[in-house]
Structures are given as C-alpha cells and as structure tokens.
BAPA-433709 format. One line per 8 residues: number of its first residue (from 1); their letters; for each residue x, y, z of C-alpha. Coordinates in steps of 0.02 Angstrom, whole numbers. Example, Ala and Ser with C-alpha at 12.3 -4.5 7.8 and 13.67 -1.06 7.14 Angstrom:
BEGIN
1	as	615/-225/390 ~ 684/-53/357
//
This chain:
BEGIN
1	mhrltvcn	1818/2829/3721 ~ 2037/2783/3781 ~ 2152/2826/3677 ~ 2285/2693/3637 ~ 2468/2669/3698 ~ 2579/2692/3553 ~ 2696/2549/3515 ~ 2881/2580/3510
9	yktfegam	2915/2651/3363 ~ 3091/2599/3326 ~ 3181/2684/3191 ~ 3028/2666/3060 ~ 3012/2788/2939 ~ 2821/2783/2904 ~ 2796/2785/3105 ~ 2662/2916/3065
17	eftelrea	2550/2798/2959 ~ 2504/2722/3137 ~ 2391/2869/3178 ~ 2280/2792/3045 ~ 2285/2617/3113 ~ 2247/2691/3290 ~ 2113/2769/3243 ~ 2015/2633/3136
25	iekiqlvd	2068/2516/3296 ~ 1989/2637/3416 ~ 1803/2652/3301 ~ 1763/2479/3273 ~ 1637/2410/3365 ~ 1671/2233/3425 ~ 1588/2076/3426 ~ 1633/2002/3578
33	ghahniva	1623/1781/3543 ~ 1660/1721/3723 ~ 1591/1773/3887 ~ 1485/1731/4023 ~ 1307/1828/4110 ~ 1359/1961/4236 ~ 1270/1963/4402 ~ 1190/2047/4550
41	ldstfpfv	1293/2162/4671 ~ 1217/2078/4804 ~ 1277/1906/4725 ~ 1397/1796/4800 ~ 1517/1806/4708 ~ 1672/1894/4771 ~ 1728/2048/4631 ~ 1918/2031/4670
49	nsfseahg	1886/1859/4579 ~ 1869/1972/4415 ~ 2066/1998/4419 ~ 2100/1832/4443 ~ 2095/1615/4412 ~ 2154/1606/4585 ~ 2023/1522/4717 ~ 2028/1514/4898
57	dalsdaph	2184/1541/4994 ~ 2281/1557/4822 ~ 2161/1702/4781 ~ 2229/1800/4962 ~ 2407/1824/4834 ~ 2349/1908/4663 ~ 2328/2071/4719 ~ 2517/2059/4705
65	slsfkrnl	2503/2008/4488 ~ 2558/2120/4377 ~ 2394/2093/4274 ~ 2283/2152/4438 ~ 2368/2309/4489 ~ 2350/2350/4292 ~ 2202/2291/4287 ~ 2114/2377/4451
73	rniaelyg	2201/2555/4399 ~ 2130/2530/4233 ~ 1952/2542/4333 ~ 1990/2651/4470 ~ 2041/2760/4290 ~ 1865/2734/4217 ~ 1757/2774/4366 ~ 1878/2933/4398
81	cestlqvv	1900/2855/4578 ~ 2076/2818/4682 ~ 2157/2672/4639 ~ 2108/2530/4777 ~ 2004/2401/4794 ~ 1904/2462/4919 ~ 1872/2607/4841 ~ 1827/2565/4685
89	eeyrrssg	1697/2420/4767 ~ 1633/2543/4880 ~ 1629/2645/4696 ~ 1530/2512/4621 ~ 1392/2485/4761 ~ 1377/2686/4765 ~ 1330/2684/4578 ~ 1233/2534/4559
97	lefissvc	1272/2394/4410 ~ 1133/2481/4294 ~ 1272/2639/4307 ~ 1436/2563/4287 ~ 1368/2420/4152 ~ 1328/2566/4039 ~ 1486/2650/4055 ~ 1555/2492/4040
105	fktanisa	1496/2444/3875 ~ 1448/2601/3800 ~ 1660/2595/3846 ~ 1700/2474/3772 ~ 1612/2504/3609 ~ 1527/2317/3613 ~ 1404/2292/3478 ~ 1394/2147/3508
113	vliddglk	1422/1992/3634 ~ 1421/1798/3634 ~ 1355/1711/3798 ~ 1394/1522/3884 ~ 1269/1533/4022 ~ 1329/1395/4070 ~ 1431/1471/4182 ~ 1345/1449/4366
121	ldkkhdle	1351/1617/4463 ~ 1264/1675/4604 ~ 1097/1783/4537 ~ 1169/1784/4368 ~ 1078/1873/4251 ~ 993/1816/4098 ~ 1037/1857/3921 ~ 861/1975/3875
129	whksyvpf	941/2074/4051 ~ 1121/2090/3930 ~ 1030/2174/3785 ~ 982/2320/3881 ~ 1175/2379/3823 ~ 1210/2269/3674 ~ 1139/2280/3517 ~ 1165/2087/3497
137	vgrvlrie	1155/1985/3644 ~ 1178/1769/3550 ~ 1173/1606/3651 ~ 1334/1501/3678 ~ 1282/1329/3750 ~ 1371/1229/3863 ~ 1345/1044/3784 ~ 1410/979/3996
145	slaeeild	1261/1083/4102 ~ 1147/1016/3993 ~ 1174/835/3995 ~ 1181/878/4189 ~ 1025/977/4182 ~ 953/817/4076 ~ 983/704/4195 ~ 964/805/4390
153	qempdgsd	786/780/4280 ~ 675/626/4367 ~ 632/479/4202 ~ 438/496/4164 ~ 402/305/4216 ~ 512/331/4380 ~ 673/217/4315 ~ 831/244/4292
161	wrldtfte	905/356/4156 ~ 985/199/4052 ~ 1091/271/3902 ~ 1002/245/3752 ~ 856/353/3817 ~ 968/493/3882 ~ 1044/512/3738 ~ 888/533/3648
169	tfletlrs	813/662/3757 ~ 964/768/3746 ~ 986/762/3574 ~ 856/816/3545 ~ 836/938/3661 ~ 1010/991/3576 ~ 928/1008/3421 ~ 760/1088/3479
177	fadkivsl	899/1214/3532 ~ 979/1228/3354 ~ 914/1361/3276 ~ 912/1472/3462 ~ 1100/1465/3495 ~ 1268/1562/3406 ~ 1342/1387/3445 ~ 1393/1249/3552
185	ksiaayrs	1542/1246/3691 ~ 1623/1100/3767 ~ 1723/1128/3934 ~ 1796/942/3916 ~ 1979/1003/3956 ~ 1899/1065/4115 ~ 1805/873/4179 ~ 1955/746/4083
193	gleintqv	2057/827/3959 ~ 2082/880/3776 ~ 2144/676/3728 ~ 1925/661/3647 ~ 1895/457/3620 ~ 1836/458/3443 ~ 1782/289/3429 ~ 1696/294/3629
201	tkedaeeg	1597/140/3635 ~ 1402/156/3701 ~ 1500/-8/3825 ~ 1578/87/3907 ~ 1489/278/3902 ~ 1360/188/3984 ~ 1495/117/4106 ~ 1506/283/4134
209	ltevlsvg	1343/346/4163 ~ 1298/210/4263 ~ 1479/278/4370 ~ 1398/476/4352 ~ 1219/425/4429 ~ 1286/331/4582 ~ 1353/489/4640 ~ 1206/554/4701
217	kpvritnk	1127/739/4635 ~ 1157/857/4586 ~ 1248/756/4444 ~ 1426/832/4396 ~ 1487/730/4249 ~ 1667/705/4238 ~ 1690/512/4179 ~ 1803/537/4010
225	slidylfi	1717/390/3908 ~ 1548/466/3941 ~ 1609/665/3926 ~ 1676/577/3761 ~ 1547/508/3678 ~ 1433/664/3729 ~ 1570/801/3637 ~ 1556/661/3494
233	rslevavc	1380/651/3473 ~ 1368/860/3493 ~ 1501/877/3396 ~ 1387/762/3253 ~ 1246/900/3298 ~ 1332/1042/3252 ~ 1398/988/3112 ~ 1220/933/3046
241	fdlplqih	1156/1096/3093 ~ 1339/1197/3030 ~ 1390/1246/3194 ~ 1512/1299/3277 ~ 1597/1213/3446 ~ 1683/1351/3549 ~ 1836/1221/3662 ~ 1910/1260/3816
249	tgfgdkdl	2099/1260/3790 ~ 2234/1327/3913 ~ 2269/1372/4087 ~ 2101/1431/4188 ~ 2071/1386/4397 ~ 2138/1246/4461 ~ 2006/1140/4427 ~ 2092/1090/4266
257	dlrmanpl	2248/1003/4226 ~ 2341/1092/4103 ~ 2460/944/4025 ~ 2282/877/3961 ~ 2229/1081/3901 ~ 2355/1075/3754 ~ 2243/1073/3606 ~ 2370/972/3511
265	hlrklled	2279/813/3605 ~ 2156/856/3504 ~ 2247/805/3321 ~ 2169/623/3324 ~ 1984/728/3318 ~ 2038/825/3172 ~ 2112/706/3070 ~ 1934/612/3070
273	krfsrshi	1832/644/2915 ~ 1660/629/2993 ~ 1721/827/3087 ~ 1827/861/2941 ~ 1658/1018/2909 ~ 1662/1046/3060 ~ 1720/1235/3155 ~ 1783/1238/3322
281	vllhasyp	1833/1354/3416 ~ 1999/1347/3498 ~ 1990/1471/3682 ~ 2065/1562/3754 ~ 2245/1606/3678 ~ 2250/1425/3743 ~ 2385/1507/3829 ~ 2508/1449/3887
289	fskeasyl	2489/1321/3717 ~ 2481/1473/3562 ~ 2614/1397/3447 ~ 2529/1262/3451 ~ 2363/1333/3434 ~ 2433/1458/3281 ~ 2460/1296/3200 ~ 2338/1199/3205
297	asvykqvy	2217/1343/3127 ~ 2367/1358/2978 ~ 2340/1163/2944 ~ 2149/1123/2971 ~ 2036/1209/2891 ~ 1904/1164/3058 ~ 1994/1275/3185 ~ 1996/1446/3217
305	ldfglaip	2055/1535/3360 ~ 1998/1681/3489 ~ 2121/1765/3638 ~ 1977/1809/3787 ~ 2029/1755/3932 ~ 2244/1779/3890 ~ 2172/1954/3875 ~ 2160/2057/4002
313	klsvhgmi	2236/1909/4098 ~ 2411/1913/4056 ~ 2536/2050/4085 ~ 2576/2176/3928 ~ 2711/2072/3877 ~ 2608/1897/3912 ~ 2463/1970/3819 ~ 2557/2018/3662
321	ssikelle	2687/1871/3676 ~ 2507/1783/3666 ~ 2444/1873/3521 ~ 2602/1861/3408 ~ 2612/1664/3437 ~ 2441/1661/3358 ~ 2497/1764/3203 ~ 2642/1679/3158
329	lapikkvm	2562/1558/3068 ~ 2379/1585/3085 ~ 2279/1647/2926 ~ 2198/1819/3027 ~ 2026/1765/2938 ~ 2044/1627/3105 ~ 2105/1763/3243 ~ 1943/1823/3343
337	fstdgyac	1941/1939/3475 ~ 1832/1926/3619 ~ 1838/1974/3824 ~ 1800/1796/3924 ~ 1680/1939/4030 ~ 1605/1880/4163 ~ 1495/1916/4346 ~ 1568/2104/4309
345	petfylga	1538/2211/4181 ~ 1721/2306/4233 ~ 1774/2111/4166 ~ 1714/2169/3991 ~ 1798/2342/3972 ~ 1956/2276/4028 ~ 1952/2159/3903 ~ 1890/2294/3766
353	kkarevvf	2026/2394/3808 ~ 2183/2308/3842 ~ 2137/2213/3656 ~ 2116/2380/3551 ~ 2296/2387/3634 ~ 2367/2257/3610 ~ 2332/2203/3430 ~ 2358/2388/3393
361	svlcdaci	2537/2368/3463 ~ 2539/2175/3358 ~ 2522/2253/3219 ~ 2607/2418/3202 ~ 2767/2282/3245 ~ 2694/2178/3104 ~ 2722/2348/2992 ~ 2865/2393/3060
369	dgdlsvve	2956/2174/3023 ~ 2852/2206/2849 ~ 2734/2035/2861 ~ 2621/2191/2841 ~ 2581/2367/2749 ~ 2488/2505/2843 ~ 2312/2465/2730 ~ 2329/2280/2780
377	aieaaedi	2346/2300/2950 ~ 2213/2409/2950 ~ 2053/2275/2871 ~ 2176/2143/2995 ~ 2132/2248/3158 ~ 1934/2254/3079 ~ 1936/2059/3040 ~ 1999/2026/3230
385	faqnaiyf	1917/2121/3298 ~ 1728/2105/3197 ~ 1727/2035/3027 ~ 1787/1860/3063 ~ 1640/1817/3214 ~ 1503/1908/3083 ~ 1539/1794/2952 ~ 1579/1643/3050
393	ykikcrvv	1439/1667/3193 ~ 1305/1714/3065 ~ 1288/1845/3178 ~ 1114/1970/3109 ~ 1188/2130/3169 ~ 1319/2235/3026 ~ 1436/2310/3085 ~ 1546/2408/2947
401	pikrfndv	1697/2494/2959 ~ 1696/2692/2851 ~ 1818/2652/2760 ~ 1726/2452/2724 ~ 1573/2531/2665 ~ 1632/2664/2570 ~ 1730/2553/2471 ~ 1649/2387/2454
409	vkkngvgl	1455/2401/2545 ~ 1400/2590/2454 ~ 1402/2485/2296 ~ 1400/2316/2313 ~ 1285/2318/2485 ~ 1318/2174/2622 ~ 1239/1989/2655 ~ 1117/1960/2734
417	tfacmgms	983/1780/2757 ~ 843/1750/2657 ~ 792/1684/2845 ~ 787/1849/2892 ~ 610/1904/2841 ~ 528/1713/2904 ~ 591/1776/3081 ~ 465/1786/3219
425	savdgpad	487/1920/3379 ~ 558/1747/3522 ~ 643/1650/3385 ~ 798/1706/3295 ~ 769/1570/3141 ~ 622/1567/3011 ~ 456/1514/3052 ~ 360/1354/2975
433	etnltgtg	267/1417/2835 ~ 367/1568/2759 ~ 435/1487/2641 ~ 605/1559/2711 ~ 771/1479/2744 ~ 919/1487/2795 ~ 994/1426/2593 ~ 1026/1591/2490
441	eirlmpdl	1076/1783/2528 ~ 1004/1954/2469 ~ 1105/2114/2516 ~ 1084/2258/2636 ~ 1102/2412/2494 ~ 1100/2582/2601 ~ 1010/2693/2560 ~ 1119/2838/2592
449	strwripw	970/2963/2594 ~ 930/2898/2743 ~ 1115/2929/2794 ~ 1161/3018/2993 ~ 1281/3061/3131 ~ 1221/2944/3269 ~ 1203/3079/3388 ~ 1224/2977/3551
457	esqeemvl	1381/2889/3445 ~ 1478/3037/3389 ~ 1602/2926/3291 ~ 1467/2824/3213 ~ 1346/2836/3076 ~ 1194/2743/3022 ~ 1062/2741/2873 ~ 936/2633/2827
465	admhlkpg	946/2477/2664 ~ 843/2412/2557 ~ 846/2209/2509 ~ 894/2191/2343 ~ 910/2008/2264 ~ 1055/2093/2190 ~ 1128/2276/2169 ~ 962/2354/2094
473	epweycpr	856/2229/2085 ~ 743/2243/2214 ~ 665/2072/2344 ~ 495/2050/2334 ~ 481/2063/2538 ~ 602/2221/2563 ~ 456/2290/2681 ~ 525/2491/2612
481	ealrrvsk	512/2423/2438 ~ 311/2364/2468 ~ 292/2533/2522 ~ 372/2605/2394 ~ 272/2485/2278 ~ 97/2531/2328 ~ 134/2716/2333 ~ 186/2700/2152
489	vlieefnl	0/2650/2129 ~ -84/2776/2208 ~ 29/2910/2127 ~ 22/2812/1987 ~ -179/2782/1994 ~ -239/2933/2067 ~ -92/3048/2062 ~ -104/3078/2265
497	vmnagfen	3/3032/2373 ~ -17/2982/2605 ~ 55/3090/2708 ~ 89/3003/2878 ~ 116/3065/3083 ~ 162/2952/3228 ~ 119/2941/3379 ~ 242/2857/3504
505	efyllksv	186/2802/3668 ~ 316/2699/3766 ~ 363/2679/3943 ~ 510/2730/4053 ~ 554/2576/4159 ~ 697/2603/4305 ~ 789/2431/4363 ~ 734/2381/4530
513	lregkeew	768/2196/4633 ~ 657/2112/4729 ~ 653/1978/4836 ~ 854/1929/4737 ~ 784/1946/4583 ~ 792/2131/4460 ~ 624/2189/4379 ~ 562/2356/4285
521	vpidstpy	476/2429/4374 ~ 391/2618/4311 ~ 499/2761/4345 ~ 377/2871/4430 ~ 164/2841/4456 ~ 105/3041/4395 ~ -55/3060/4316 ~ -70/3107/4138
529	csssgyna	-13/3274/4058 ~ 72/3271/4218 ~ 176/3440/4242 ~ 310/3339/4381 ~ 290/3157/4269 ~ 365/3303/4123 ~ 498/3372/4248 ~ 583/3216/4326
537	vssifhev	616/3166/4131 ~ 646/3362/4053 ~ 836/3312/4044 ~ 811/3183/3939 ~ 689/3249/3831 ~ 783/3402/3803 ~ 922/3262/3735 ~ 780/3157/3615
545	vadlhsln	728/3301/3535 ~ 870/3372/3503 ~ 939/3205/3437 ~ 779/3194/3349 ~ 834/3385/3277 ~ 966/3323/3200 ~ 894/3158/3102 ~ 771/3324/3038
553	iaveqlhp	654/3227/3114 ~ 512/3353/3185 ~ 456/3339/3349 ~ 248/3400/3372 ~ 220/3381/3564 ~ 284/3261/3683 ~ 192/3247/3835 ~ 150/3103/4010
561	eagkgqfe	28/2993/3967 ~ -103/2898/4046 ~ 1/2753/4106 ~ 120/2735/4288 ~ 295/2799/4189 ~ 222/2814/4025 ~ 246/2961/3897 ~ 232/3023/3718
569	ialghtac	342/3116/3584 ~ 214/3154/3411 ~ 301/3171/3250 ~ 263/3285/3116 ~ 188/3210/2958 ~ 280/3165/2806 ~ 270/3089/2648 ~ 219/2910/2712
577	tkaadnli	378/2836/2652 ~ 484/2928/2773 ~ 332/2950/2886 ~ 392/2761/2896 ~ 578/2783/2908 ~ 589/2917/3061 ~ 484/2799/3141 ~ 632/2678/3149
585	ftrevvra	746/2821/3190 ~ 624/2881/3329 ~ 645/2698/3416 ~ 810/2709/3415 ~ 842/2873/3472 ~ 709/2840/3611 ~ 785/2670/3670 ~ 956/2730/3648
593	varkhgll	961/2921/3763 ~ 849/2793/3911 ~ 998/2683/3891 ~ 1102/2812/3914 ~ 1016/2867/4068 ~ 1006/2694/4142 ~ 828/2645/4088 ~ 722/2536/3965
601	atfvpkya	591/2623/3863 ~ 487/2506/3795 ~ 355/2537/3659 ~ 272/2367/3697 ~ 74/2376/3650 ~ 56/2312/3835 ~ 193/2297/3939 ~ 100/2283/4104
609	lddigsgs	-102/2203/4091 ~ -160/2317/4230 ~ -108/2466/4168 ~ -150/2578/3969 ~ -56/2504/3829 ~ 46/2613/3704 ~ 14/2648/3542 ~ 101/2718/3360
617	hvhlslwq	-71/2803/3323 ~ -27/2864/3150 ~ -127/3014/3076 ~ -152/2988/2868 ~ -200/3137/2768 ~ -196/3108/2549 ~ -102/3254/2451 ~ -100/3320/2254
625	ngenvfma	-16/3415/2207 ~ 50/3480/2341 ~ -118/3545/2414 ~ -199/3427/2551 ~ -353/3341/2479 ~ -447/3248/2593 ~ -506/3370/2673 ~ -671/3469/2577
633	sggsnrhg	-655/3572/2465 ~ -789/3679/2369 ~ -951/3625/2374 ~ -880/3434/2418 ~ -918/3447/2596 ~ -976/3248/2691 ~ -916/3229/2861 ~ -776/3365/2803
641	mssigeef	-680/3269/2700 ~ -658/3259/2524 ~ -764/3121/2394 ~ -596/3043/2363 ~ -550/3047/2557 ~ -698/2955/2618 ~ -659/2830/2473 ~ -495/2827/2540
649	magvlhhl	-529/2799/2735 ~ -694/2681/2688 ~ -573/2548/2592 ~ -453/2558/2756 ~ -613/2526/2895 ~ -681/2386/2796 ~ -496/2326/2782 ~ -486/2339/2947
657	psllafta	-480/2165/3034 ~ -351/2106/2914 ~ -257/2264/2937 ~ -237/2251/3113 ~ -120/2085/3063 ~ -13/2215/2990 ~ -38/2357/3146 ~ -58/2248/3261
665	pvpnsydr	72/2091/3249 ~ 88/2002/3390 ~ -32/1911/3525 ~ -1/2055/3652 ~ -71/2176/3527 ~ -243/2138/3574 ~ -235/2123/3778 ~ -198/2337/3731
673	iqpntwsg	-362/2324/3604 ~ -488/2336/3723 ~ -656/2415/3750 ~ -665/2600/3863 ~ -479/2609/3855 ~ -461/2725/3679 ~ -387/2605/3551 ~ -506/2562/3447
681	ayqcwgke	-590/2406/3502 ~ -750/2404/3368 ~ -764/2406/3174 ~ -809/2601/3147 ~ -748/2780/3134 ~ -776/2930/3194 ~ -764/3126/3222 ~ -648/3159/3370
689	nreaplrt	-722/2970/3423 ~ -543/2937/3532 ~ -660/2751/3563 ~ -644/2728/3370 ~ -515/2655/3280 ~ -530/2764/3146 ~ -541/2975/3181 ~ -556/3102/3074
697	acppgtqd	-494/3244/3193 ~ -444/3426/3142 ~ -318/3493/3234 ~ -292/3704/3297 ~ -281/3801/3126 ~ -420/3692/3031 ~ -581/3767/2973 ~ -723/3734/3071
705	glvsnfei	-829/3587/2964 ~ -667/3501/2921 ~ -553/3392/2951 ~ -354/3359/2904 ~ -316/3209/2921 ~ -368/3037/3014 ~ -291/2940/3131 ~ -283/2748/3142
713	ksfdgcan	-280/2683/3345 ~ -243/2522/3305 ~ -60/2530/3265 ~ 76/2477/3384 ~ 260/2500/3402 ~ 295/2320/3376 ~ 245/2336/3205 ~ 343/2371/3039
721	phlglaai	294/2532/3022 ~ 352/2530/2785 ~ 246/2360/2808 ~ 64/2435/2907 ~ 74/2582/2800 ~ 87/2482/2634 ~ -76/2383/2680 ~ -163/2549/2745
729	iasgidgl	-101/2618/2563 ~ -192/2460/2476 ~ -333/2460/2569 ~ -375/2637/2524 ~ -313/2621/2358 ~ -489/2449/2335 ~ -578/2604/2449 ~ -559/2745/2281
737	rrhlrlpe	-583/2610/2162 ~ -714/2547/2200 ~ -790/2735/2272 ~ -813/2669/2440 ~ -929/2761/2544 ~ -927/2760/2748 ~ -1047/2733/2853 ~ -1139/2848/2988
745	pidanpas	-1022/2901/3106 ~ -1013/2864/3284 ~ -988/2981/3412 ~ -1018/2903/3577 ~ -933/2762/3656 ~ -962/2587/3551 ~ -968/2480/3704 ~ -1113/2572/3777
753	ldiklqrl	-1223/2612/3611 ~ -1381/2473/3629 ~ -1347/2475/3438 ~ -1216/2303/3399 ~ -1068/2344/3320 ~ -960/2244/3263 ~ -803/2204/3360 ~ -645/2193/3288
761	pkslsesl	-544/2029/3296 ~ -471/2006/3508 ~ -371/1895/3458 ~ -202/1904/3305 ~ -258/1725/3264 ~ -434/1795/3206 ~ -339/1972/3158 ~ -219/1826/3013
769	ealkkddf	-391/1742/3008 ~ -456/1889/2908 ~ -303/1930/2811 ~ -312/1737/2728 ~ -480/1807/2666 ~ -416/1961/2590 ~ -420/1930/2392 ~ -366/2099/2372
777	lhkligek	-223/2134/2491 ~ -145/1983/2426 ~ -166/2041/2269 ~ -91/2207/2309 ~ 38/2182/2426 ~ 124/2027/2354 ~ 76/1837/2377 ~ 235/1765/2434
785	llvaikgv	292/1933/2528 ~ 123/1877/2622 ~ 140/1682/2633 ~ 307/1734/2749 ~ 194/1868/2850 ~ 89/1741/2891 ~ 176/1635/2932 ~ 277/1736/3072
793	rkaeinyy	107/1798/3141 ~ 50/1571/3171 ~ 249/1554/3217 ~ 189/1712/3362 ~ 28/1627/3370 ~ 110/1477/3425 ~ 251/1540/3574 ~ 129/1618/3659
801	skdkeayk	24/1538/3687 ~ 103/1408/3759 ~ 205/1516/3905 ~ 83/1651/3943 ~ 233/1732/4036 ~ 332/1767/3883 ~ 253/1925/3849 ~ 358/1993/3982
809	qlihry	527/1995/3868 ~ 430/2077/3739 ~ 519/2246/3832 ~ 700/2196/3773 ~ 652/2187/3588 ~ 511/2343/3570
//
C-alpha cells in the first residue's frame, strides 16, 4: 500500500503522534459506499473520461487540469510505466482487465463496495463479476432507471400506461427488491432539480407521464412532476423497509443544472414528518455546496454525507477544503467514504488513495487545532472509512480495526442480525419458514484459538467466531456450537472423538471475452493427474501449501483431477471441530491465492453440467484415548473394522438420505451425485469402491485386511462443514445406540448390478422430504435449527427451479 502524504505539522509539539494515525489509516479496510460498474476493455467508454466530468469537445481540455495531471501520474506510478495517457492505456490493454482490476483493488484495500448499476455504460460487468475482487458487493437501485425500464415494456393488454397501473407495477417491483439491495438512489438533481414538491398531485403526475410517453422509446423521464412523484413514492417504500436513499447532489456532467443541485432545496422534504425517520445520503460532498450539506447533516437526523467524486476529481486543495467544510458542522458518525469509481478499476484505486491522504491531512489539522485528540482522530478515521457505512447500510461483512478488536470485540463481540442463519445462496435476506427475521441481534464472539495472520494480506488477521445471544450464552443456531453439542454427546456416552480429513476438489477458471461477453472457462484441458496440468499452476500451489502450513493446516497431497481445470487438495485428519475450521480456512486460501493470480477458484458441485463435479469428500475415523478404534483389533474383525466402527458407520448409512440435506445443500449438488461419476448415487457402502457413497479405506501403512477410516463422497463445497459433520455424528450416535449392523458391502458399480439398490435422493426436494421424516436428527441437532435449515433449503429449491441458468452464478459464492 502507498504511504500517506504527511501534512504540514506547522509547530505542533505532538507531531510524532501522527505516525500512529497514519498507520491506522493505512491499515483500514475501506467500505466503498457508492460506485458504479466496471466495463470491459473493449467498451466504447473512453479511458480519459475516468479523469473528468467533461464530455464532447470540452474533454480535450481535461488533461490540463490539476486533478488530471495528478491522477494520471498516480496511475503510472502504480503500474510502473511512463506518465503519459498513451503509455498507460497501452499498459492496460497489454495487461488485461483482470490483472489491472486485481492490482487496483488489492492496493486500494477495499473490503466492500456498493454499486449503483443504473448508470448506462457500454459492456459493463454485472455485480457478480466484481465479487472476484471485493469480498462484499451490494446493489444500489436507481429509481429513475427502474421506472424507465418498466415504461419501456408493453402493457400486457397492449394499452398505454396509465399512472395507476404504472404506480402499482413500480411499487411492486421496488418492494420485491427490498431484501436484495442495500440502498435506493435518485438522480433527480440531473433531471429536474432537488426542489422536490412533496405534495405533487396525481393529476400533475399523470400529465407528466403522458408527456414522457409521447416522446417515444427508450423512455427518459425528465418531467418534474413525474420525477417528484417517483421520488416521494420511493422514499415511502424506503422508510417502510428501512432502506437508505442516496441522492446525487452538487456537481456532475453538463446535463445537470448546478444551481438546482444545491441540497438546501431539500429542506421542504426534510421538514415533512412522513420522512423524519428516513435515511438520506447526500452524495459527492455536495460540492461546491459542502458547507450547506454539513449544515443539513447537523440539524436533520435523517441526513448523512458521502464525499465520493469530490475525491479524487478536485485539486488537493479543493479536496481538503471540501472535507474540512463537511466536518465543520456535521457529526463524524454521519460522514462516509466512497470512491464513486466507475468504468475503470483505476477510479477505485484513485478514490481510495486520495481519500486516505486527504482524510489524514484533515484529521492532522483537526488535532493541531485542538478539535480532536490523536485517539479521537483514529476513531474518526475508522468511522469515516468503514464503521459508519457498515452500520448505516447493514453490511454483513465485519471489518474490525485491530485497536477496536483488542479493546472491545474480544470481550463483547460484533453484532449480527438473526437473519444471517436464514439466508440462502441466492438472496441476502431471511427465507420464509425459517422463523428468522431482521429483528433481533446476536454477538459474533471471536474464537481466539483460530486467530491467524492472513498469509496473503500480511497486515491483517482473521479469526473464526461463535454466535452468542450475549457473551457467554451460545445461540442455538450457531453451526460451530451445533458440532460441539453433538461431539459432546459422542464423548459423554461413548468416550469417542470423531476425526475428519477433507479432500477439496475445485476448478481454476480464467476470464475470456466471447462475442463481447465475459465468460469464466477452465485454465486447461489436461487429464487426471497430468504432470503438465500441475506444472502449469505449480507456482499457485506452492503458495497455497505455504499459506496453509502457516495456518498449521497439514496438506497430504494435491493433484490435477479429471475435470478440465480441476484440482484436488487433501488435508490431514484431525478432531472434527478443528477439521471443519481448517476447511473454512482452506477454501479462503485457495480462492485468495487464485484471485491474486487473476484466476477464479470455485468449489461449486457442478461448475459445468457436461464435466466432472467437485466434492469435499470427508474421511472419518473414531478415536478413544488417542487410539484409532474404528479399525478392528483382536478378535473383532468384521469387514476390517471394530464393532463400534461398524455401528457408527451403519447409522450414517441409515440416515444418508436425510444427511444429504446438510452435505449437498443446493439443487446443483444433485447434478453432481449421479451414477458412474464416483460421487455415490446409491444407498450402499463398499470396500475401496469409489462408486459407493460410503467407502472404507485402507491407506498405505494399514495392516492387511483392516480399514482405518471410511469416506463419505456425497459432501460438497456448498455445505457448511460444521453442520455437515454435526449431522454425521448425530447419525453415527443413532447407530451406536441401536447397535446397527452394516449390510454386505457392494464391491461393484451399483448401477451395473442386477439387484435393485435404493437410489439416494435425486434432488434437494427429495433429501428435504427425507429430513422432514427423520425424527432422530430433529432431536439431536435441535428443532429450531432444523426449522431454519429446512426453510433455507426450500428457498433454494424455489429460486433455482424458476431460473435454470441461475446455478452459473454460484461460482462467485463457492
């Protein structure tokens, strides 16, 4: 990361104290509260437009502005090339979008970005694309764009749009997005100005709609009455769903009448009692009306400020002056950072770099002037750059500065909504029938035994957390607690500990451009265990293994798998609670290292329907007083395993249809679990039979005729490992309590046998039905947790059944 420019200390005795402030600002992971989509390199969007709001002939003068010269020089320094527009553009073309995006976002150290995707840009990437570079991407919905999209559609009966039918459709659509977005946004300043008529009549809005439609399509809404009507109705929805509304204020391109972009025009709206509980964000520091914005934030509870665009589009003096003006009256808790990045990844880098430097300079001066102490300045920086936005936008990622972690979080944790355990893979909101909502909050309590320095981000640390209702009181929905709970039953009743070791299969994908669209494709087509396949990515695996070893995670072997661009990493076995933690860390390491090399690693069960699937096979054994008691000993030697080993495994086999709801949790999981694919499609077990879902294993060094562990193949990368292992242990406990016995092993391909074997569930719906009938798992796992799991699974089924192509987006989640 670039060092911050040090402000002029003048004659201040405590100048050395600013070192701590500078270091604190350098380390903060930024939450970018407002930005736009990045475009493909062959987009018609000119790179030079990244530096200026000018368009047309005026753009030719942009290179002579102070901000242009500085920003171009900063980008050239980042890339290590000559500081000319032509050389920088050539560097971008030769390096590729994925590489420069990785460089810009990594250097910017942005942990979350909120994207307004309503800005029309040629060949812009969707929100999922950005998730390859930023841990959290949230959507900001532009209300004018939504209204125009609706009006561009035909009425079902072929008639013209009327205000009532349009309003009904608009509001219904807006409400349907409420749980999928982080904020609404309005560009009324661009269309008709910020003097919003809060009492606009339906008659005036109807006339406005008629006028807009008379111009033809594509629809562009410019009529003031219709704009004001949309604004008011949208703000009503925002209040209802507790959503913020971002508003463009201040400068922009020449489509905007700057006189009407002064936020003081919003005063009548802010005085309206209907909206006293709203949350309004004035974007772009309202420049050149920063003082006016500061005043509004100081006297109106619902007003917050965001300074993106002003930084980095102004001169250094202009940026510093604007931020100082915002802070003259506005509470620090109401001021938020954003890059207003758009089209080019460099805009995100520049916004982040200059914001760190400018805020550092402003806070230094505040300390010199006596407004803040250094400690207060550090807290202010943490609030401005991250904490204010995390709280305001209810962002799920939790970025905690080290000082706050040590002072507060260690003891009191971090707040998180109850809804977190009710979310599916597709929607960031609680699913129906989970009994979990946005009401209520838990505490994420860090498990300090899992605290590690992040290998690929050496200035940061990571730690796993337990879910508590309050410190010291575990939440019954917590996956780690569920695993501990059933593990305790296993040891108290049978004096047994289950060890687990995971085999992680995944694809490495690269980005290519096909017919103007980006696609993620395998990096090679080499066969199983190909040395050339390994050699091509050996540098990546050297880094992955080194990172895993630094986390004290043992790697037993790795190799290319049978799929195109598919690989496997096998981890050493350990106590199941630690094995689940290790799996979480391993997935993070693989994805992060791949991303660093411009690739995408995905553990999705069936990345391509015409290729081999990926599993997270798990090998299990039972231990007692430090000895493996799954293996037969003495005279007990049925199938090479002990009687308790057989009973435990028999319980797992018995409950296997229900277990799939834990270990194969998305519809795509069942595209993988098919006959003749070594994934285990029938309810059976075998000795070293890779077509059986349960396989007893005899690794090198095991005495002939004995088995040391058994493998479950129907476990994949979408599964929560703690919940999956908890369900497995619960099933094994049932086998031990009832002294279940295994049937005879199947030592051939089950699909080729004349005898009829029970097929495992062919879909998530079938496994969910099996789980609903499994009373034992409900008792041991916990009824409330099972209700939430079943509700989430039902939501997965409903979502993916409506869109057969939606599974393709899973590569960005798993």
